[in-house]
Structures are given as structure tokens and as C-alpha cells.
Gaussian input, Z-matrix of N, CA and C with variables (Angstrom, degrees):
# hf/3-21g

backbone

0 1
 N
 C     1     B1
 C     2     B2     1     A1
 N     3     B3     2     A2     1     D1
 C     4     B4     3     A3     2     D2
 C     5     B5     4     A4     3     D3
 N     6     B6     5     A5     4     D4
 C     7     B7     6     A6     5     D5
 C     8     B8     7     A7     6     D6
 N     9     B9     8     A8     7     D7
 C    10    B10     9     A9     8     D8
 C    11    B11    10    A10     9     D9
 N    12    B12    11    A11    10    D10
 C    13    B13    12    A12    11    D11
 C    14    B14    13    A13    12    D12
 N    15    B15    14    A14    13    D13
 C    16    B16    15    A15    14    D14
 C    17    B17    16    A16    15    D15
 N    18    B18    17    A17    16    D16
 C    19    B19    18    A18    17    D17
 C    20    B20    19    A19    18    D18
 N    21    B21    20    A20    19    D19
 C    22    B22    21    A21    20    D20
 C    23    B23    22    A22    21    D21
 N    24    B24    23    A23    22    D22
 C    25    B25    24    A24    23    D23
 C    26    B26    25    A25    24    D24
 N    27    B27    26    A26    25    D25
 C    28    B28    27    A27    26    D26
 C    29    B29    28    A28    27    D27
 N    30    B30    29    A29    28    D28
 C    31    B31    30    A30    29    D29
 C    32    B32    31    A31    30    D30
 N    33    B33    32    A32    31    D31
 C    34    B34    33    A33    32    D32
 C    35    B35    34    A34    33    D33
 N    36    B36    35    A35    34    D34
 C    37    B37    36    A36    35    D35
 C    38    B38    37    A37    36    D36
 N    39    B39    38    A38    37    D37
 C    40    B40    39    A39    38    D38
 C    41    B41    40    A40    39    D39
 N    42    B42    41    A41    40    D40
 C    43    B43    42    A42    41    D41
 C    44    B44    43    A43    42    D42
 N    45    B45    44    A44    43    D43
 C    46    B46    45    A45    44    D44
 C    47    B47    46    A46    45    D45
 N    48    B48    47    A47    46    D46
 C    49    B49    48    A48    47    D47
 C    50    B50    49    A49    48    D48
 N    51    B51    50    A50    49    D49
 C    52    B52    51    A51    50    D50
 C    53    B53    52    A52    51    D51
 N    54    B54    53    A53    52    D52
 C    55    B55    54    A54    53    D53
 C    56    B56    55    A55    54    D54
 N    57    B57    56    A56    55    D55
 C    58    B58    57    A57    56    D56
 C    59    B59    58    A58    57    D57
 N    60    B60    59    A59    58    D58
 C    61    B61    60    A60    59    D59
 C    62    B62    61    A61    60    D60
 N    63    B63    62    A62    61    D61
 C    64    B64    63    A63    62    D62
 C    65    B65    64    A64    63    D63
 N    66    B66    65    A65    64    D64
 C    67    B67    66    A66    65    D65
 C    68    B68    67    A67    66    D66
 N    69    B69    68    A68    67    D67
 C    70    B70    69    A69    68    D68
 C    71    B71    70    A70    69    D69
 N    72    B72    71    A71    70    D70
 C    73    B73    72    A72    71    D71
 C    74    B74    73    A73    72    D72
 N    75    B75    74    A74    73    D73
 C    76    B76    75    A75    74    D74
 C    77    B77    76    A76    75    D75
 N    78    B78    77    A77    76    D76
 C    79    B79    78    A78    77    D77
 C    80    B80    79    A79    78    D78
 N    81    B81    80    A80    79    D79
 C    82    B82    81    A81    80    D80
 C    83    B83    82    A82    81    D81
 N    84    B84    83    A83    82    D82
 C    85    B85    84    A84    83    D83
 C    86    B86    85    A85    84    D84
 N    87    B87    86    A86    85    D85
 C    88    B88    87    A87    86    D86
 C    89    B89    88    A88    87    D87
 N    90    B90    89    A89    88    D88
 C    91    B91    90    A90    89    D89
 C    92    B92    91    A91    90    D90
 N    93    B93    92    A92    91    D91
 C    94    B94    93    A93    92    D92
 C    95    B95    94    A94    93    D93
 N    96    B96    95    A95    94    D94
 C    97    B97    96    A96    95    D95
 C    98    B98    97    A97    96    D96
 N    99    B99    98    A98    97    D97
 C   100   B100    99    A99    98    D98
 C   101   B101   100   A100    99    D99
 N   102   B102   101   A101   100   D100
 C   103   B103   102   A102   101   D101
 C   104   B104   103   A103   102   D102
 N   105   B105   104   A104   103   D103
 C   106   B106   105   A105   104   D104
 C   107   B107   106   A106   105   D105
 N   108   B108   107   A107   106   D106
 C   109   B109   108   A108   107   D107
 C   110   B110   109   A109   108   D108
 N   111   B111   110   A110   109   D109
 C   112   B112   111   A111   110   D110
 C   113   B113   112   A112   111   D111
 N   114   B114   113   A113   112   D112
 C   115   B115   114   A114   113   D113
 C   116   B116   115   A115   114   D114
 N   117   B117   116   A116   115   D115
 C   118   B118   117   A117   116   D116
 C   119   B119   118   A118   117   D117
 N   120   B120   119   A119   118   D118
 C   121   B121   120   A120   119   D119
 C   122   B122   121   A121   120   D120
 N   123   B123   122   A122   121   D121
 C   124   B124   123   A123   122   D122
 C   125   B125   124   A124   123   D123
 N   126   B126   125   A125   124   D124
 C   127   B127   126   A126   125   D125
 C   128   B128   127   A127   126   D126
 N   129   B129   128   A128   127   D127
 C   130   B130   129   A129   128   D128
 C   131   B131   130   A130   129   D129
 N   132   B132   131   A131   130   D130
 C   133   B133   132   A132   131   D131
 C   134   B134   133   A133   132   D132
 N   135   B135   134   A134   133   D133
 C   136   B136   135   A135   134   D134
 C   137   B137   136   A136   135   D135
 N   138   B138   137   A137   136   D136
 C   139   B139   138   A138   137   D137
 C   140   B140   139   A139   138   D138
 N   141   B141   140   A140   139   D139
 C   142   B142   141   A141   140   D140
 C   143   B143   142   A142   141   D141
 N   144   B144   143   A143   142   D142
 C   145   B145   144   A144   143   D143
 C   146   B146   145   A145   144   D144
 N   147   B147   146   A146   145   D145
 C   148   B148   147   A147   146   D146
 C   149   B149   148   A148   147   D147
 N   150   B150   149   A149   148   D148
 C   151   B151   150   A150   149   D149
 C   152   B152   151   A151   150   D150
 N   153   B153   152   A152   151   D151
 C   154   B154   153   A153   152   D152
 C   155   B155   154   A154   153   D153
 N   156   B156   155   A155   154   D154
 C   157   B157   156   A156   155   D155
 C   158   B158   157   A157   156   D156
 N   159   B159   158   A158   157   D157
 C   160   B160   159   A159   158   D158
 C   161   B161   160   A160   159   D159
 N   162   B162   161   A161   160   D160
 C   163   B163   162   A162   161   D161
 C   164   B164   163   A163   162   D162
 N   165   B165   164   A164   163   D163
 C   166   B166   165   A165   164   D164
 C   167   B167   166   A166   165   D165
 N   168   B168   167   A167   166   D166
 C   169   B169   168   A168   167   D167
 C   170   B170   169   A169   168   D168
 N   171   B171   170   A170   169   D169
 C   172   B172   171   A171   170   D170
 C   173   B173   172   A172   171   D171
 N   174   B174   173   A173   172   D172
 C   175   B175   174   A174   173   D173
 C   176   B176   175   A175   174   D174
 N   177   B177   176   A176   175   D175
 C   178   B178   177   A177   176   D176
 C   179   B179   178   A178   177   D177
 N   180   B180   179   A179   178   D178
 C   181   B181   180   A180   179   D179
 C   182   B182   181   A181   180   D180
 N   183   B183   182   A182   181   D181
 C   184   B184   183   A183   182   D182
 C   185   B185   184   A184   183   D183
 N   186   B186   185   A185   184   D184
 C   187   B187   186   A186   185   D185
 C   188   B188   187   A187   186   D186
 N   189   B189   188   A188   187   D187
 C   190   B190   189   A189   188   D188
 C   191   B191   190   A190   189   D189
 N   192   B192   191   A191   190   D190
 C   193   B193   192   A192   191   D191
 C   194   B194   193   A193   192   D192
 N   195   B195   194   A194   193   D193
 C   196   B196   195   A195   194   D194
 C   197   B197   196   A196   195   D195
 N   198   B198   197   A197   196   D196
 C   199   B199   198   A198   197   D197
 C   200   B200   199   A199   198   D198
 N   201   B201   200   A200   199   D199
 C   202   B202   201   A201   200   D200
 C   203   B203   202   A202   201   D201
 N   204   B204   203   A203   202   D202
 C   205   B205   204   A204   203   D203
 C   206   B206   205   A205   204   D204
 N   207   B207   206   A206   205   D205
 C   208   B208   207   A207   206   D206
 C   209   B209   208   A208   207   D207
 N   210   B210   209   A209   208   D208
 C   211   B211   210   A210   209   D209
 C   212   B212   211   A211   210   D210
 N   213   B213   212   A212   211   D211
 C   214   B214   213   A213   212   D212
 C   215   B215   214   A214   213   D213
 N   216   B216   215   A215   214   D214
 C   217   B217   216   A216   215   D215
 C   218   B218   217   A217   216   D216
 N   219   B219   218   A218   217   D217
 C   220   B220   219   A219   218   D218
 C   221   B221   220   A220   219   D219
 N   222   B222   221   A221   220   D220
 C   223   B223   222   A222   221   D221
 C   224   B224   223   A223   222   D222
 N   225   B225   224   A224   223   D223
 C   226   B226   225   A225   224   D224
 C   227   B227   226   A226   225   D225
 N   228   B228   227   A227   226   D226
 C   229   B229   228   A228   227   D227
 C   230   B230   229   A229   228   D228
 N   231   B231   230   A230   229   D229
 C   232   B232   231   A231   230   D230
 C   233   B233   232   A232   231   D231
 N   234   B234   233   A233   232   D232
 C   235   B235   234   A234   233   D233
 C   236   B236   235   A235   234   D234
 N   237   B237   236   A236   235   D235
 C   238   B238   237   A237   236   D236
 C   239   B239   238   A238   237   D237
 N   240   B240   239   A239   238   D238
 C   241   B241   240   A240   239   D239
 C   242   B242   241   A241   240   D240
 N   243   B243   242   A242   241   D241
 C   244   B244   243   A243   242   D242
 C   245   B245   244   A244   243   D243
 N   246   B246   245   A245   244   D244
 C   247   B247   246   A246   245   D245
 C   248   B248   247   A247   246   D246
 N   249   B249   248   A248   247   D247
 C   250   B250   249   A249   248   D248
 C   251   B251   250   A250   249   D249
 N   252   B252   251   A251   250   D250
 C   253   B253   252   A252   251   D251
 C   254   B254   253   A253   252   D252
 N   255   B255   254   A254   253   D253
 C   256   B256   255   A255   254   D254
 C   257   B257   256   A256   255   D255
 N   258   B258   257   A257   256   D256
 C   259   B259   258   A258   257   D257
 C   260   B260   259   A259   258   D258
 N   261   B261   260   A260   259   D259
 C   262   B262   261   A261   260   D260
 C   263   B263   262   A262   261   D261
 N   264   B264   263   A263   262   D262
 C   265   B265   264   A264   263   D263
 C   266   B266   265   A265   264   D264
 N   267   B267   266   A266   265   D265
 C   268   B268   267   A267   266   D266
 C   269   B269   268   A268   267   D267
 N   270   B270   269   A269   268   D268
 C   271   B271   270   A270   269   D269
 C   272   B272   271   A271   270   D270
 N   273   B273   272   A272   271   D271
 C   274   B274   273   A273   272   D272
 C   275   B275   274   A274   273   D273
 N   276   B276   275   A275   274   D274
 C   277   B277   276   A276   275   D275
 C   278   B278   277   A277   276   D276
 N   279   B279   278   A278   277   D277
 C   280   B280   279   A279   278   D278
 C   281   B281   280   A280   279   D279
 N   282   B282   281   A281   280   D280
 C   283   B283   282   A282   281   D281
 C   284   B284   283   A283   282   D282
 N   285   B285   284   A284   283   D283
 C   286   B286   285   A285   284   D284
 C   287   B287   286   A286   285   D285
 N   288   B288   287   A287   286   D286
 C   289   B289   288   A288   287   D287
 C   290   B290   289   A289   288   D288
 N   291   B291   290   A290   289   D289
 C   292   B292   291   A291   290   D290
 C   293   B293   292   A292   291   D291
 N   294   B294   293   A293   292   D292
 C   295   B295   294   A294   293   D293
 C   296   B296   295   A295   294   D294
 N   297   B297   296   A296   295   D295
 C   298   B298   297   A297   296   D296
 C   299   B299   298   A298   297   D297
 N   300   B300   299   A299   298   D298
 C   301   B301   300   A300   299   D299
 C   302   B302   301   A301   300   D300
 N   303   B303   302   A302   301   D301
 C   304   B304   303   A303   302   D302
 C   305   B305   304   A304   303   D303
 N   306   B306   305   A305   304   D304
 C   307   B307   306   A306   305   D305
 C   308   B308   307   A307   306   D306
 N   309   B309   308   A308   307   D307
 C   310   B310   309   A309   308   D308
 C   311   B311   310   A310   309   D309
 N   312   B312   311   A311   310   D310
 C   313   B313   312   A312   311   D311
 C   314   B314   313   A313   312   D312
 N   315   B315   314   A314   313   D313
 C   316   B316   315   A315   314   D314
 C   317   B317   316   A316   315   D315
 N   318   B318   317   A317   316   D316
 C   319   B319   318   A318   317   D317
 C   320   B320   319   A319   318   D318

   B1=1.4571
   B2=1.4949
   B3=1.3322
   B4=1.4944
   B5=1.5411
   B6=1.3194
   B7=1.4529
   B8=1.4752
   B9=1.3864
   B10=1.3731
   B11=1.5462
   B12=1.2791
   B13=1.4979
   B14=1.5077
   B15=1.3057
   B16=1.4995
   B17=1.5309
   B18=1.3228
   B19=1.4817
   B20=1.5299
   B21=1.3620
   B22=1.4441
   B23=1.5394
   B24=1.3039
   B25=1.4594
   B26=1.5432
   B27=1.3371
   B28=1.4828
   B29=1.5231
   B30=1.3033
   B31=1.4915
   B32=1.5462
   B33=1.3160
   B34=1.5083
   B35=1.5469
   B36=1.2932
   B37=1.4646
   B38=1.4982
   B39=1.2928
   B40=1.4758
   B41=1.5391
   B42=1.3299
   B43=1.5138
   B44=1.6038
   B45=1.2964
   B46=1.4894
   B47=1.5072
   B48=1.3501
   B49=1.4131
   B50=1.4987
   B51=1.3289
   B52=1.4792
   B53=1.4892
   B54=1.3332
   B55=1.4411
   B56=1.4552
   B57=1.3094
   B58=1.4451
   B59=1.5035
   B60=1.2942
   B61=1.5112
   B62=1.5234
   B63=1.3053
   B64=1.5004
   B65=1.4908
   B66=1.3305
   B67=1.4229
   B68=1.5176
   B69=1.3081
   B70=1.4840
   B71=1.4768
   B72=1.3205
   B73=1.4306
   B74=1.5330
   B75=1.3191
   B76=1.4495
   B77=1.5057
   B78=1.3098
   B79=1.4697
   B80=1.5283
   B81=1.3149
   B82=1.4951
   B83=1.4799
   B84=1.2798
   B85=1.4825
   B86=1.5690
   B87=1.3540
   B88=1.4259
   B89=1.5176
   B90=1.3004
   B91=1.4285
   B92=1.5166
   B93=1.2804
   B94=1.4745
   B95=1.5281
   B96=1.3479
   B97=1.4392
   B98=1.4863
   B99=1.3366
   B100=1.4342
   B101=1.5514
   B102=1.3309
   B103=1.5010
   B104=1.5205
   B105=1.3206
   B106=1.4618
   B107=1.5075
   B108=1.3420
   B109=1.4726
   B110=1.4866
   B111=1.3155
   B112=1.4815
   B113=1.5004
   B114=1.3094
   B115=1.4473
   B116=1.5742
   B117=1.3341
   B118=1.4705
   B119=1.5435
   B120=1.3209
   B121=1.4208
   B122=1.5473
   B123=1.3140
   B124=1.4814
   B125=1.5053
   B126=1.3705
   B127=1.4644
   B128=1.5023
   B129=1.3288
   B130=1.4953
   B131=1.4814
   B132=1.2984
   B133=1.4885
   B134=1.5188
   B135=1.3056
   B136=1.4793
   B137=1.5112
   B138=1.3535
   B139=1.4799
   B140=1.5170
   B141=1.3586
   B142=1.4867
   B143=1.5209
   B144=1.3385
   B145=1.4388
   B146=1.5121
   B147=1.3583
   B148=1.4930
   B149=1.5158
   B150=1.3559
   B151=1.4755
   B152=1.5165
   B153=1.3212
   B154=1.4807
   B155=1.4934
   B156=1.3515
   B157=1.4681
   B158=1.5102
   B159=1.3470
   B160=1.4221
   B161=1.5294
   B162=1.2915
   B163=1.4773
   B164=1.5114
   B165=1.3664
   B166=1.4986
   B167=1.5577
   B168=1.2802
   B169=1.5018
   B170=1.5202
   B171=1.3379
   B172=1.4341
   B173=1.4870
   B174=1.3647
   B175=1.4431
   B176=1.5766
   B177=1.3130
   B178=1.4494
   B179=1.5106
   B180=1.2941
   B181=1.4823
   B182=1.5360
   B183=1.3230
   B184=1.4849
   B185=1.5619
   B186=1.3482
   B187=1.4905
   B188=1.5072
   B189=1.3606
   B190=1.5325
   B191=1.5336
   B192=1.2417
   B193=1.4826
   B194=1.5107
   B195=1.3342
   B196=1.4656
   B197=1.5494
   B198=1.3287
   B199=1.4789
   B200=1.5313
   B201=1.2777
   B202=1.4215
   B203=1.5397
   B204=1.3619
   B205=1.4657
   B206=1.5002
   B207=1.3470
   B208=1.4401
   B209=1.5724
   B210=1.3625
   B211=1.4056
   B212=1.5522
   B213=1.3291
   B214=1.4437
   B215=1.5117
   B216=1.3232
   B217=1.4609
   B218=1.5414
   B219=1.2905
   B220=1.4540
   B221=1.4935
   B222=1.3649
   B223=1.4686
   B224=1.5231
   B225=1.3585
   B226=1.4433
   B227=1.5437
   B228=1.3059
   B229=1.4425
   B230=1.4963
   B231=1.3185
   B232=1.4791
   B233=1.5468
   B234=1.3447
   B235=1.4802
   B236=1.5072
   B237=1.3254
   B238=1.4582
   B239=1.4961
   B240=1.3608
   B241=1.4230
   B242=1.5561
   B243=1.3439
   B244=1.4469
   B245=1.5494
   B246=1.3131
   B247=1.4496
   B248=1.5306
   B249=1.2846
   B250=1.4513
   B251=1.5232
   B252=1.3102
   B253=1.4901
   B254=1.5681
   B255=1.2765
   B256=1.4638
   B257=1.5976
   B258=1.2758
   B259=1.5231
   B260=1.4967
   B261=1.3336
   B262=1.4265
   B263=1.5372
   B264=1.3046
   B265=1.4516
   B266=1.5410
   B267=1.3258
   B268=1.4708
   B269=1.5174
   B270=1.3003
   B271=1.5211
   B272=1.5166
   B273=1.3416
   B274=1.4442
   B275=1.5057
   B276=1.3461
   B277=1.4976
   B278=1.5236
   B279=1.3212
   B280=1.4131
   B281=1.5267
   B282=1.3390
   B283=1.4296
   B284=1.5861
   B285=1.2992
   B286=1.4223
   B287=1.5572
   B288=1.2575
   B289=1.4649
   B290=1.5272
   B291=1.3431
   B292=1.4892
   B293=1.5327
   B294=1.2670
   B295=1.4844
   B296=1.5555
   B297=1.2915
   B298=1.4761
   B299=1.5098
   B300=1.2835
   B301=1.4288
   B302=1.5150
   B303=1.3581
   B304=1.3975
   B305=1.5380
   B306=1.3064
   B307=1.4028
   B308=1.5327
   B309=1.3185
   B310=1.4858
   B311=1.5320
   B312=1.3105
   B313=1.4628
   B314=1.4838
   B315=1.3322
   B316=1.4500
   B317=1.5252
   B318=1.3399
   B319=1.4835
   B320=1.4875
   A1=108.87
   A2=115.27
   A3=119.55
   A4=108.94
   A5=116.43
   A6=121.22
   A7=106.75
   A8=118.56
   A9=121.63
   A10=112.02
   A11=117.48
   A12=118.55
   A13=111.49
   A14=117.93
   A15=121.32
   A16=109.04
   A17=115.19
   A18=120.21
   A19=109.81
   A20=117.00
   A21=119.77
   A22=108.75
   A23=118.00
   A24=121.64
   A25=105.78
   A26=113.07
   A27=120.59
   A28=109.66
   A29=114.67
   A30=122.67
   A31=111.58
   A32=116.81
   A33=120.05
   A34=107.48
   A35=111.98
   A36=119.15
   A37=107.83
   A38=114.42
   A39=119.08
   A40=109.19
   A41=113.64
   A42=116.25
   A43=109.71
   A44=117.86
   A45=119.45
   A46=111.81
   A47=115.39
   A48=122.40
   A49=108.98
   A50=117.20
   A51=121.19
   A52=112.73
   A53=120.15
   A54=123.94
   A55=115.51
   A56=117.69
   A57=122.25
   A58=106.71
   A59=116.64
   A60=123.85
   A61=107.11
   A62=113.92
   A63=122.44
   A64=110.11
   A65=116.14
   A66=124.63
   A67=106.28
   A68=118.04
   A69=123.84
   A70=110.63
   A71=116.57
   A72=121.08
   A73=109.38
   A74=118.57
   A75=122.77
   A76=105.74
   A77=118.37
   A78=123.00
   A79=108.39
   A80=114.96
   A81=119.96
   A82=111.38
   A83=115.67
   A84=121.28
   A85=103.84
   A86=115.33
   A87=117.75
   A88=115.66
   A89=117.02
   A90=124.99
   A91=111.66
   A92=119.07
   A93=122.52
   A94=111.86
   A95=116.64
   A96=120.70
   A97=111.10
   A98=118.43
   A99=125.88
   A100=109.55
   A101=114.15
   A102=117.86
   A103=113.08
   A104=115.35
   A105=118.50
   A106=110.94
   A107=117.99
   A108=120.36
   A109=110.50
   A110=118.16
   A111=122.09
   A112=109.52
   A113=116.91
   A114=122.75
   A115=110.84
   A116=112.78
   A117=117.07
   A118=109.59
   A119=116.84
   A120=121.69
   A121=108.52
   A122=118.44
   A123=120.52
   A124=111.35
   A125=116.82
   A126=118.24
   A127=113.97
   A128=117.49
   A129=123.62
   A130=111.18
   A131=116.98
   A132=121.28
   A133=109.58
   A134=111.96
   A135=118.94
   A136=110.01
   A137=112.26
   A138=118.68
   A139=108.09
   A140=117.49
   A141=124.37
   A142=108.79
   A143=119.15
   A144=122.34
   A145=114.09
   A146=115.08
   A147=120.60
   A148=111.45
   A149=115.06
   A150=117.64
   A151=111.98
   A152=116.06
   A153=119.85
   A154=113.17
   A155=114.73
   A156=120.76
   A157=110.63
   A158=116.75
   A159=122.47
   A160=111.94
   A161=116.05
   A162=121.41
   A163=110.41
   A164=115.89
   A165=119.14
   A166=109.17
   A167=118.25
   A168=120.92
   A169=108.45
   A170=119.63
   A171=122.07
   A172=111.57
   A173=117.85
   A174=122.18
   A175=108.91
   A176=117.82
   A177=122.22
   A178=111.08
   A179=117.32
   A180=119.73
   A181=111.34
   A182=116.09
   A183=120.18
   A184=111.78
   A185=115.05
   A186=119.82
   A187=111.22
   A188=116.52
   A189=121.05
   A190=105.51
   A191=120.36
   A192=122.47
   A193=110.57
   A194=117.27
   A195=125.07
   A196=107.85
   A197=117.29
   A198=122.07
   A199=108.86
   A200=119.45
   A201=122.11
   A202=112.16
   A203=116.07
   A204=121.50
   A205=109.97
   A206=117.89
   A207=123.76
   A208=111.18
   A209=114.38
   A210=118.93
   A211=111.69
   A212=116.54
   A213=120.13
   A214=111.09
   A215=117.52
   A216=123.11
   A217=114.08
   A218=116.10
   A219=122.37
   A220=113.03
   A221=116.04
   A222=124.59
   A223=107.74
   A224=118.20
   A225=119.95
   A226=106.83
   A227=115.16
   A228=124.99
   A229=111.93
   A230=116.22
   A231=123.30
   A232=110.12
   A233=113.56
   A234=118.63
   A235=114.10
   A236=119.97
   A237=122.80
   A238=108.34
   A239=113.60
   A240=122.22
   A241=106.94
   A242=114.17
   A243=119.91
   A244=111.63
   A245=116.99
   A246=119.75
   A247=108.37
   A248=118.27
   A249=126.61
   A250=110.18
   A251=115.70
   A252=121.19
   A253=108.70
   A254=116.13
   A255=119.90
   A256=104.88
   A257=113.54
   A258=120.80
   A259=110.13
   A260=114.45
   A261=122.54
   A262=111.73
   A263=113.72
   A264=122.69
   A265=109.04
   A266=117.91
   A267=121.12
   A268=111.63
   A269=118.23
   A270=123.31
   A271=110.30
   A272=115.57
   A273=118.70
   A274=117.28
   A275=115.41
   A276=119.05
   A277=107.51
   A278=114.57
   A279=120.10
   A280=109.90
   A281=116.39
   A282=120.55
   A283=107.56
   A284=114.24
   A285=121.49
   A286=107.77
   A287=117.63
   A288=122.63
   A289=106.85
   A290=113.22
   A291=117.61
   A292=108.31
   A293=115.43
   A294=120.01
   A295=105.99
   A296=113.65
   A297=123.13
   A298=111.12
   A299=118.62
   A300=126.00
   A301=111.10
   A302=115.51
   A303=119.32
   A304=111.87
   A305=120.13
   A306=126.59
   A307=113.91
   A308=116.44
   A309=120.92
   A310=104.91
   A311=115.79
   A312=121.69
   A313=111.04
   A314=115.91
   A315=122.26
   A316=107.77
   A317=114.79
   A318=119.72
   A319=112.41
   D1=134.75
   D2=175.72
   D3=-81.31
   D4=129.27
   D5=175.26
   D6=-127.06
   D7=126.62
   D8=-170.26
   D9=-145.73
   D10=152.06
   D11=175.74
   D12=-86.60
   D13=-9.13
   D14=178.35
   D15=-80.82
   D16=163.53
   D17=-176.33
   D18=-92.74
   D19=-3.81
   D20=176.45
   D21=-142.04
   D22=166.74
   D23=-179.31
   D24=-126.62
   D25=118.11
   D26=-178.65
   D27=-55.83
   D28=131.45
   D29=176.49
   D30=88.83
   D31=-2.45
   D32=-177.41
   D33=-128.91
   D34=157.39
   D35=172.75
   D36=-119.62
   D37=135.60
   D38=176.81
   D39=-78.75
   D40=115.95
   D41=-174.42
   D42=-98.41
   D43=-16.33
   D44=177.03
   D45=-160.60
   D46=144.91
   D47=174.38
   D48=-101.88
   D49=122.42
   D50=-173.30
   D51=-97.86
   D52=-18.09
   D53=-179.45
   D54=135.56
   D55=174.13
   D56=-179.84
   D57=-89.67
   D58=137.16
   D59=-179.47
   D60=-121.46
   D61=151.84
   D62=-177.84
   D63=-131.03
   D64=154.93
   D65=170.04
   D66=-135.59
   D67=133.25
   D68=-178.48
   D69=-136.12
   D70=133.76
   D71=174.97
   D72=-138.50
   D73=130.35
   D74=174.78
   D75=-117.33
   D76=124.53
   D77=-173.18
   D78=-128.71
   D79=137.62
   D80=176.13
   D81=-88.13
   D82=143.80
   D83=178.63
   D84=-103.23
   D85=126.15
   D86=-176.01
   D87=-85.08
   D88=172.46
   D89=-174.96
   D90=-56.97
   D91=-42.66
   D92=-176.17
   D93=-67.26
   D94=-37.69
   D95=174.62
   D96=-65.65
   D97=-40.26
   D98=178.55
   D99=-59.78
   D100=-46.68
   D101=179.31
   D102=-63.38
   D103=-41.41
   D104=179.03
   D105=-67.55
   D106=-38.80
   D107=177.14
   D108=-64.78
   D109=-37.95
   D110=179.81
   D111=-60.46
   D112=-46.63
   D113=178.08
   D114=-58.40
   D115=-47.11
   D116=-179.07
   D117=-62.01
   D118=-37.14
   D119=-178.74
   D120=-64.26
   D121=-37.93
   D122=179.87
   D123=-74.58
   D124=-43.04
   D125=-170.69
   D126=-102.77
   D127=-8.33
   D128=-178.77
   D129=93.12
   D130=167.74
   D131=178.98
   D132=108.99
   D133=175.85
   D134=-178.79
   D135=-94.66
   D136=149.95
   D137=178.61
   D138=-96.67
   D139=98.34
   D140=-176.12
   D141=-61.77
   D142=-39.85
   D143=-179.02
   D144=-59.43
   D145=-47.25
   D146=176.16
   D147=-65.46
   D148=-42.71
   D149=179.76
   D150=-59.72
   D151=-44.69
   D152=178.82
   D153=-62.04
   D154=-40.17
   D155=-179.86
   D156=-64.90
   D157=-40.45
   D158=178.00
   D159=-67.04
   D160=-42.95
   D161=179.19
   D162=-60.64
   D163=-43.58
   D164=-178.46
   D165=-70.50
   D166=-39.33
   D167=179.82
   D168=-65.53
   D169=-41.27
   D170=179.05
   D171=-63.25
   D172=-43.54
   D173=-177.40
   D174=-65.76
   D175=-42.67
   D176=178.77
   D177=-63.02
   D178=-41.87
   D179=179.28
   D180=-63.73
   D181=-42.63
   D182=176.65
   D183=-62.31
   D184=-43.59
   D185=177.75
   D186=-60.36
   D187=-42.85
   D188=-178.09
   D189=-65.02
   D190=-41.16
   D191=-177.86
   D192=-64.93
   D193=-40.64
   D194=178.61
   D195=-61.77
   D196=-48.14
   D197=-179.27
   D198=-57.27
   D199=-40.98
   D200=-177.59
   D201=-72.21
   D202=-29.84
   D203=175.34
   D204=-69.57
   D205=-43.13
   D206=177.45
   D207=-58.76
   D208=-41.41
   D209=179.20
   D210=-61.75
   D211=-24.97
   D212=179.14
   D213=-89.98
   D214=-1.90
   D215=-178.19
   D216=79.10
   D217=25.54
   D218=177.90
   D219=-81.85
   D220=157.79
   D221=-179.89
   D222=-106.31
   D223=-25.28
   D224=-173.66
   D225=-154.34
   D226=167.45
   D227=170.54
   D228=-127.15
   D229=124.32
   D230=-179.01
   D231=-110.65
   D232=162.84
   D233=174.87
   D234=65.30
   D235=33.90
   D236=-174.17
   D237=-72.58
   D238=137.07
   D239=175.46
   D240=-132.04
   D241=144.07
   D242=179.16
   D243=-122.31
   D244=151.57
   D245=178.32
   D246=-141.81
   D247=152.18
   D248=-177.64
   D249=-133.04
   D250=132.77
   D251=-178.87
   D252=-139.89
   D253=154.55
   D254=172.31
   D255=-105.85
   D256=144.65
   D257=-178.13
   D258=-132.26
   D259=167.57
   D260=175.82
   D261=95.02
   D262=162.53
   D263=-177.16
   D264=-59.75
   D265=-39.23
   D266=-178.20
   D267=-108.37
   D268=21.39
   D269=-174.51
   D270=50.35
   D271=40.09
   D272=179.15
   D273=-89.02
   D274=7.27
   D275=178.68
   D276=-129.73
   D277=148.49
   D278=175.11
   D279=-119.34
   D280=137.94
   D281=-179.57
   D282=-117.20
   D283=130.72
   D284=175.78
   D285=-117.50
   D286=127.42
   D287=178.51
   D288=-127.79
   D289=145.53
   D290=170.53
   D291=-140.67
   D292=154.22
   D293=178.43
   D294=-145.63
   D295=158.65
   D296=179.93
   D297=-171.32
   D298=173.00
   D299=178.18
   D300=-99.50
   D301=117.70
   D302=176.13
   D303=-76.41
   D304=128.55
   D305=-173.83
   D306=-130.59
   D307=156.49
   D308=165.83
   D309=-100.88
   D310=142.61
   D311=-179.80
   D312=-127.07
   D313=159.15
   D314=170.56
   D315=-145.61
   D316=153.98
   D317=178.82
   D318=-75.46

């Protein structure tokens, strides 16, 4: 399935709009990742634990959106947008959401 942030797909024509589809993932950050991030915050550098968690959450949100598009009979998703938020009393959770328009395409 083609998934793109653009509103069109080069070499294809959109033949039908099937609806807006979403993918949402909320993921908790554990104590060990928090400790590692705290040390990185003090001494500098990248937080590999948080980066991996964000990468996994983003991938799962995109997969979920694709599944919903397939259920609508779509061939592609255009106009994809992603958003990231922290949740919880101690900001211990991250939420990744994505949305786009499920479409049928033809060459």
C-alpha cells in the first residue's frame, strides 16, 4: 500500500475516496528508559530508549491506519499527518496518532 503525505501520487490517478482513516498508539515509558533519559539530559546525548519507543509507536500507528484503509477497500492513503503527545500525570506515556485519506488508485 502506498502511504504518502502528498495529496496525489505521481503516475497514478485517484479513482475513489473511501474515507478518512486513523492510527493511534499510546505507549508507556518504563522506569529504566526514564533513568537513562535523565542521565542523557544531565550529560548530553541522545536517548536511545525514547527514540526506539517513538519509532515503534510510529510504526504501529501507521500499520493500524493501513489496516483500516484495507478494510475500506483502499489501495493507498494520501495526505498523511502525524502527531505526538505526552500523557499521564508524570508525562510517562507517549501518544502517536496519524490520519489520512484512504483512496483507490489506478495507473
